[in-house]
Wavefront OBJ file of the C-alpha trace (Angstrom):
o trace
v -8.573 -12.180 -0.145
v -7.076 -10.653 -3.268
v -3.554 -12.043 -3.842
v -2.231 -8.563 -4.696
v -3.565 -7.228 -1.403
v -2.106 -10.176 0.502
v 1.266 -9.486 -1.107
v 1.058 -5.787 -0.242
v 0.146 -6.580 3.363
v 3.156 -8.903 3.656
v 5.462 -6.251 2.176
v 3.983 -3.687 4.555
v 4.685 -5.971 7.534
v 8.348 -6.069 6.504
v 8.497 -2.272 6.169
v 6.728 -1.809 9.521
v 9.244 -4.124 11.177
v 12.067 -2.095 9.646
v 10.408 1.093 10.906
v 10.325 -0.301 14.442
v 13.983 -1.304 14.326
v 15.069 2.000 12.759
v 12.916 3.933 15.223
v 14.466 2.180 18.193
v 18.002 2.675 16.864
v 17.471 6.371 16.121
v 15.443 7.099 19.263
v 12.445 7.860 17.038
v 10.502 5.313 19.093
v 10.715 4.435 22.745
v 10.576 0.802 23.775
v 7.081 1.455 25.150
v 5.979 3.045 21.851
v 7.389 0.127 19.870
v 5.508 -2.359 22.057
v 2.294 -0.337 21.851
v 2.530 0.070 18.090
v 3.498 -3.577 17.528
v 0.256 -4.524 19.287
v -1.720 -2.027 17.148
v -0.079 -3.290 13.975
v -0.855 -6.921 14.700
v -4.412 -6.160 15.786
v -5.257 -3.965 12.798
v -3.313 -5.631 10.000
v -5.272 -8.861 10.544
v -8.528 -7.000 9.835
v -7.517 -5.130 6.687
v -9.636 -6.031 3.682
v -8.674 -3.381 1.112
v -5.806 -1.179 -0.051
v -7.771 1.823 1.178
v -7.947 0.435 4.706
v -4.225 -0.316 4.632
v -3.509 3.205 3.420
v -5.644 4.734 6.181
v -4.049 2.564 8.849
v -0.485 3.378 7.825
v -1.395 7.060 7.463
v -2.822 7.205 10.984
v 0.148 5.305 12.367
v 2.613 7.677 10.660
v 0.725 10.732 11.967
v 0.925 9.456 15.541
v 4.422 8.023 15.246
v 6.614 9.641 12.559
v 8.942 6.624 12.650
v 6.310 4.840 10.519
v 6.348 7.387 7.701
v 8.259 4.969 5.460
v 5.444 2.412 5.734
v 2.826 4.977 4.763
v 4.925 6.118 1.789
v 5.366 2.509 0.642
v 1.625 1.817 0.712
v 0.830 5.187 -0.899
v 3.304 4.544 -3.728
v 1.798 1.122 -4.323
v -1.723 2.554 -4.375
v -0.747 5.263 -6.856
v 1.006 2.692 -9.041
v -2.097 0.460 -9.043
v -4.351 3.389 -9.967
v -1.978 4.413 -12.756
v -1.868 0.835 -14.030
v -5.669 0.696 -14.097
v -5.891 4.050 -15.918
v -3.346 2.851 -18.469
v -5.299 -0.349 -19.076
v -8.500 1.658 -19.647
v -6.719 3.982 -22.071
v -5.172 1.052 -23.950
v -8.586 -0.550 -24.294
v -10.021 2.703 -25.682
v -7.142 2.937 -28.154
v -7.788 -0.639 -29.289
v -11.441 0.176 -29.827
v -10.454 3.149 -32.033
v -8.011 1.153 -34.134
v -10.372 -1.780 -34.704
v -13.281 -0.274 -36.537
v -16.425 -2.357 -37.131
v -16.200 -1.671 -40.898
v -12.699 -3.103 -41.323
v -12.937 -6.585 -42.757
v -9.372 -6.963 -43.840
v -9.815 -5.765 -47.444
l 1 2 3 4 5 6 7 8 9 10 11 12 13 14 15 16 17 18 19 20 21 22 23 24 25 26 27 28 29 30 31 32 33 34 35 36 37 38 39 40 41 42 43 44 45 46 47 48 49 50 51 52 53 54 55 56 57 58 59 60 61 62 63 64 65 66 67 68 69 70 71 72 73 74 75 76 77 78 79 80 81 82 83 84 85 86 87 88 89 90 91 92 93 94 95 96 97 98 99 100 101 102 103 104 105 106 107
């Protein structure tokens, strides 16, 4: 598995745990909901193979249980940041290709 994805999954676990604790403290989650969602989290997080799957899972979880909105936002922000990073790398490569012309030989 991609090390960046593994890192994101581990960070998401931490945020999900915080969501459970915050949800229980604020009455955003019942004990039954926290047990049910903890089972869903463990079951599904072990099968995730891409950022897209992680984004969909956290989105669905947040739609069903608003206490998990923070987890969805975290994954969404990471996904947007990765896309922006990729776009920037592509643009930088294009700029390099414009500044290094095939006719320049250093004279």
